[in-house]
N, C-alpha and C positions, 0 to 999 in steps of 0.2 A: 620459520620455526617449525618444529615437529608438532603438528596439530593433533596427533593421534590420541594422546591422553585426554585432552579437552573434548575431542570428538566423542570419545567413549562416555564422558560425563553427560554430554548432550543426549546420547542415545539411551542411556539408562534412566534419565530423569523422568519422573511420573508425568510431566507435561511434554514429553518428546514425541507424542503421537503424530505430529505433523510430518515426521520423517517417513511415515508409512504411506507414501504416495503411490497408490495403485488403483486400478479400476474399481475394486470393491468400495473405495471411498465415495464413488459416484453413485447416488441412487439411480437405479436402472428401471425404467428410463426417467430422465429428468422431466418435470412437467412441461407440457407443450404450451408455451406462452406465445401470445400473438404479438409479433413485433410492430404491428400497425396500431396497437392499442397502448394506452399509457401503462407503465409499470411503476406503481407507487411502492417505494422501498422504504420501509420504516426501520431504521437502525442507526447506530452511531458508533464511532470508534472502529474497533476491529470488525464490527458487523456491517460497516458501510465502506470504509476506506478501500479495501481490496476491490469491492464491487465498483465503486466510483472510478478507481484507477483503470480497470479493464474497460468500462464503458467509454471513458474519455480517450483511451488509447485506440480502441477498435470500432467505436461507434461511427455511424454515418449521420447525415442530417436527420434522418427519420428517428434514429435512436436518441439523438440529443433532444429532439422534440418530445419524445414519449417517455424519457427517463425522468422520474420525479423523486429525488431523495427527500425523505421526511426525517430530519434528525433533531434539530433544536426544538424544544417544547414551545417556542414562540409560534403564534398563529401566522399563517400566510394570508395576506390580504386577498380577498376575492377568490379564495380556493374553494372549489366545489367538486363533488364527485361527478364523474361522467359515466354514462352507460358503457360497459366494456372495460372499465378500469380493472387492472389486475393488482392485487394487494399482496405484498410480501412483508411479513413481520419477522425481523431478524434480531435475535439476542441469545447469546450462548447460555447465559444464566437464566434467561427468562424473566428477569427482574428489573431490567433497565428502566429507570424512571422516564427517560425521554420516550421510549417505546410505548409505555403504558399511557403516557400523556396523549400520544397520537392515536392509540387504540380508542381511548375515551372520546377524543375529539371526533374521529371518523364515525364512531357508532352513533353520535348525536346528529350527524348530517343527513339531510334528505337523500334517499337513494342507497343508503348502506344496505338495506335489506334486499336490494335487487342485485347486489354484486355476488359473484361467485365466492365460495368460501376462501378465506385467505390461505396462502401458503406460509407455513411456519418453518423457520430455520433456527433450531435450538437443540439443546441436549434432549434426547428422548428419554426423559425421566419424569419425576414428579414435580418439576419446577412449575411455577404458576402459568407460564405461557403454554407449555406443553399440556398441562392439565386443562386449561381453557380451550385449547385447540382440539383436544380429543372430544371434549364435551360438545363442540360445535362442528365436528366431523371435518376438521381441517387436515390437509395433508402435512405431515411433519417430515422435513428433510433434516436428518440428524447431524449435529456437530459432535464428533467424538469427545468424550469427557477429557481425554488426554491431549486436546488441542486447545491452546489458549486463543483468545479472540484475535490478537494481533498476528497470530500465526495461522490464520484461517483461510488464506487465499485459495488453498487447494481443496477446500470443502465446498458445499453448495453456495457459500458466501461469494466465491469467485466463479464457480462453474455455472451457476444458474444464469447470471447475466450474460455470460458468453453464449450459452445455449439460446437465450432469448434473442440475441443478435444474429444467430445462425453461424457463429464462429466455431473454430475447430477445438473443441474441449479436449479430446485425447492428445492433441499436439501440445497444449498447455501443460497437461499432466506429464507428458513425456519429457518436456523441458526440465521440469523439476526432478523427475526421476533420474535423468542423466547426471545431474549435479550430485545427487546422493550416491549414485553408483560409483562415480569417480572418487569422491571423498572416502567412501568405504574401502575402495581398492587402494587408496593412498597414491593414486597416479592419475595423470590426465590434466588437460589444460584448466578445467574448472577447479580441480584440487589445487593446482599451482597458483591460480589467481586468488583463491580464497586464502591460502597460506600467506601469500605476499601482502594481501590487504590487511590481514590480522597483524602481520609484522609491522607494517607501516603505521597502523593506528595505535598499536602498543608503544612503538618507539616515540610517536608524536605525543602520546599521553604522558610518557616519562619526561618529555621536554616541555610540559605545560600547555600543550595544545588541547584545550577542553571544549572547543566548538568546531563543528564540521558542517559545511554547507553542501547540500546536494543540489546541483544545478544542471539538469538536462537541457541540452540545446534542441528542444523539440516541444512545441507548445502542447501537443496532445499528451505529453508525459508529465505535465504539471502536477496532476493528481498522484502520480507515482512518487513525487517528492513528499506529498502529504502522508502517504502510506509509510514511506521510509522514516519520516519524522516520528510517528508513533512507535514504530518498531524499535528505533534507537532509544527514544526518550524513556519509554516504559520499561525497556529491558536493561538499560545500562546506567540509569541515574539512580544509584543505590548507595546505601551504607554497607560497606564491606564487613566481612566477619570480624575484622580487627577494629571496627568502629570508625574507620576513615571513610570520608565521602568520596565517591569515585563516579566516573562516567563522563559522558559527552553531552553537550547541548547541540541538538540537531537543528539546522536552519533550512527552511524551505526556500528554494529559489527556482527560477526558470530563465534560461538564456534565450535571446539577448536582453530581455526586459530588465533583469536584475544586474546585468552587466552595467547598465546605466544608473540603477538606483542604489546598489549596495557595494559595488566594486571599490569605491573610494575607501570605505571603512575597512574592507578586507585587506587592502594593500597598505594603508597608512595608519590604521588604528592599532590597538593592542595586539601584540604578536602571540595570540592564544587561539588562533583559528586556522583551519585548513579547508580546502575546497575540493570537492569531487566534481570534475568537469566531465559530463556525460554526453556522448555524441552517438548518432545513428549513422551507420556506414552505408545503408542501402542506396541504390542508384537514385539520383534525383529525377523527378518527373520533368519531362521536356517542357520548356517554357521559353518565351522570348521577352526580353526586357527592352523597352523602347524609351530611353531617357529623353526628355524634352529639350529643346534648345535652351541653353543657359544653365543646364544642370551642372553642378560642380563635379559630377562623376560621369562624364560621357562614356567612360570605359565600361559602364554597366551593360552596354549593348552586347558585349561579348561574354557576359556571365549569366549564371542562373542563381536563383535564390538559395538553393541548397549549398552552392559553392561559397556564397557569402556567409552563410550560417557557419559552415565548417571553418572558414577563415576567422570568424569572430571567436569561435570556441578555442581555436588554437592560439590566436593572438592573446586572448584572456589568460589562458594557461601559461603562456610564455611570460606575460607580464607579472603574473603571480609568482612564478619561479624566480624571476629576476628580483622581485621584492623580498624574496626569502620566505614566502608563504608556502607551506606544504601543499602539494597538488597531487591528487590521485586522478589519473585519466582512466575513464571507463567507457568503452565503446560497446554498443549493441549492434550486431550485424544488420538486423532489420527489426522493425516493429511488427513481429509476427507472434503468434501464439506460442510457438516453440521457444523463441528467444525471450519472450516475456516470462514464461514459466521458469526458464533457467535463471534469469536475473533475480526474480523474486525469491526463488529457493536459495540461490547463492547468498543473498543478503540475510536470509533467515539463518543459514548455517554460520555465516560470518559473525552475526550478533550472538548466537548461542555459544560459539567457541570463545569469542572475545569476552563474554560475561564470565565464564569460568577462568579464563586467563587473568581477569581482574579480581578474582576471588569474590564474585557476585553470583547470585542466583538470577539468571536472565529471564526467568519465567514467572516471577511473581511481581506484584505491584502493591505492596501493603499501604503506602501512603495514599494511593488513589482510593482504596477502600475506606480509609479514615475520612477523606473528604466526602464520600457518599454518605457515610453515617451522619456526619454533621449536617448535610443537606436535608436528610430525612428528618432529623430532629427539629430543624427550623420549620419544616412544613407540617410537623405533627404527624408524620407518617410512620414513625417507628423509633 
């Protein structure tokens, strides 16, 4: 399809600030966080999922040991503050209930007064979190007002964890910028891939395909599916201007785990579902497989794990094709900062364009706000 008119709608929308991917969006310099100390990240939804995605994609054993996301208001058994803990409080609005639950819990813990001042990621305005932070001399890393939470990967929500791990933040930003440049020029491989994906999803929607699975064949990209689920669900599950209910139900999966647990439903269940099979093309690490005597697969001795994974991905895609299930094949050249930035930006653009093509506003979430109000009423908080 010709995406230019819908692209223009994305660009002029008051919440289209995430398109302005440039170095000035990065606070200079980002705080110097110690990768050998725990990073306590208080946030939820769009204030956590981009961060979690990037830590799981690029973190090593040390990062996994020291990354501690604090999201749900439920208490963590035996959780204690440690000397050297680094605390980040992330909420665009500054009003998130789960965040304030954790602020209240941590303030009551022994050792809170010995920690360095928390780092705040929020709108730099008069919201409660920013006001509290200024009163307590916290550093505020701003999220622009024109950037919604689920589109915040290129703000400090995404860049600060990358910097903490010592990863290439400018390359991540550059990946996103290249996508925008091509779409704006209406030419290039990213523009073509975005247009083809929008075409496929629109055609599928007209044929009654209302559910889509994102299944990367890479365990470290499992959290990328979670990020994608929020992006799709909050952006495209809407009542259109004509009163009709439209959108997609996004389903999180990871291969080959869900090849064993969900594939039966996808192939033989109701024909209202499509699958995005995502692979990584990078060269496999050298390894030697040594099947024991009696193995039903002695030929494993001549293979590597990455080859088996690719075969599983392609075999699943072919089986889905043969069963008449719509399949979108998506490959990432490598799991690098550049390629991850391009992937995340491409899907933000796809969802923005697709929303307007479906006659929806992809940047609001009114029903979510209604649920929050009802929660506050039950708790006597407002």
